[in-house]
C-alpha positions in Angstrom: 8.5 -93.7 -12.5 5.4 -92.6 -14.1 4.3 -89.8 -11.8 1.4 -87.7 -12.5 1.4 -83.9 -12.2 -0.6 -84.1 -9.0 2.2 -86.3 -7.4 4.8 -83.8 -8.6 2.9 -80.9 -7.1 2.4 -82.7 -3.8 6.2 -83.4 -3.7 7.0 -79.8 -4.4 4.6 -78.6 -1.7 6.1 -81.1 0.9 9.6 -79.9 0.0 8.6 -76.3 0.5 7.0 -77.1 3.9 10.2 -79.0 5.0 12.4 -76.1 3.8 10.2 -73.6 5.7 10.4 -75.6 8.9 14.2 -76.0 8.5 14.6 -72.2 8.0 12.5 -71.5 11.1 14.6 -73.9 13.2 17.8 -72.2 12.0 16.4 -68.8 12.8 15.6 -69.9 16.3 19.1 -71.4 16.8 20.9 -68.4 15.3 18.8 -65.8 17.1 21.6 -64.1 19.1 19.2 -62.0 21.3 17.4 -65.2 22.4 20.6 -66.9 23.1 21.8 -64.0 25.3 18.5 -63.9 27.1 18.6 -67.6 27.9 22.3 -67.7 28.8 23.5 -64.3 30.0 26.6 -65.3 31.9 28.3 -67.2 29.0 27.4 -64.3 26.7 29.0 -61.8 29.1 32.1 -63.9 29.5 32.4 -64.2 25.7 32.0 -60.4 25.3 34.7 -59.7 28.0 37.1 -62.2 26.3 36.6 -60.6 22.9 37.2 -57.2 24.4 40.5 -58.3 26.0 41.7 -59.9 22.8 40.9 -56.9 20.7 42.5 -54.5 23.2 45.7 -56.5 23.1 45.9 -56.6 19.4 46.5 -52.9 18.9 43.9 -52.6 16.3 42.4 -49.6 18.1 45.7 -47.7 17.7 45.9 -48.6 14.1 42.3 -47.5 13.5 42.9 -44.2 15.3 46.1 -43.6 13.2 44.1 -44.3 10.0 41.4 -41.9 11.1 43.9 -39.2 11.7 45.6 -39.8 8.3 42.2 -39.7 6.5 41.0 -36.5 8.2 44.2 -34.6 7.6 43.6 -34.3 3.9 39.9 -33.5 4.5 40.7 -30.8 7.0 43.2 -29.1 4.7 40.7 -29.2 1.8 38.0 -27.8 4.0 40.3 -25.0 5.3 41.2 -24.1 1.7 37.6 -24.0 0.7 36.8 -21.8 3.7 39.7 -19.5 2.9 38.4 -19.1 -0.6 34.9 -18.3 0.7 36.3 -15.8 3.2 38.5 -14.1 0.6 35.6 -13.7 -1.8 33.4 -12.4 1.0 36.0 -9.9 2.1 36.6 -8.6 -1.4 32.9 -8.1 -1.8 32.6 -6.2 1.5 35.7 -4.2 0.6 34.1 -3.2 -2.8 30.8 -2.2 -1.1 32.6 -0.1 1.5 34.8 1.5 -1.1 31.8 2.4 -3.2 29.9 3.8 -0.2 32.9 5.9 0.9 33.5 7.2 -2.6 29.8 8.3 -2.7 30.1 10.2 0.6 33.3 11.9 -0.6 31.6 12.9 -3.8 28.7 14.3 -1.7 31.1 16.2 0.5 32.9 17.6 -2.5 29.6 18.7 -4.0 28.5 20.4 -0.8 31.9 22.1 -0.3 32.0 23.2 -4.0 28.5 24.5 -3.8 29.3 26.5 -0.6 32.4 28.0 -2.2 30.7 28.9 -5.5 27.7 30.5 -3.9 30.0 33.1 -2.2 27.2 34.0 0.3 29.6 34.4 3.1 33.0 36.0 2.5 34.6 35.6 5.9 36.5 32.4 6.5 34.8 31.8 9.9 31.4 32.1 8.2 32.6 29.8 5.4 33.8 27.1 7.8 30.7 27.3 9.9 28.5 26.9 6.8 30.7 24.1 5.5 30.4 22.3 8.8 26.6 22.8 8.7 26.3 21.6 5.1 28.6 18.5 5.7 26.5 17.2 8.6 24.0 15.9 6.1 26.2 13.2 4.6 27.7 12.3 7.9 24.3 12.0 9.5 23.3 9.7 6.7 26.5 7.7 7.2 25.6 7.2 10.8 22.1 6.1 9.9 23.5 3.5 7.5 
């Protein structure tokens, strides 16, 4: 058994070549697409048989029930998250509207107070007409916003 390194290398190369050929043959035999193309009727019969067996096992009903059970928790978590987002959004909108309305009320008070303090018109009809004229400015700006 005195082999030289050249003999060992040749044996390794031959073994690699045999293994490559064996893998190539296995790939050809196990190529499902090629098998279906060469034998379509048996492949179709096999697919129909597998479908009938699976439909009779009730696994589709079990899978549907598992899906419903899994999504129930997710939908409640999602709805809680959306509720939180909507609540924070509504509180922000409420705060913005409240600030804007308070500003308009303040402007109206200033306008009314200025008209009363100036005393330019003493009659109540003249006072109310000037107040209406003066208060149109904040209302007009409200409509523009």
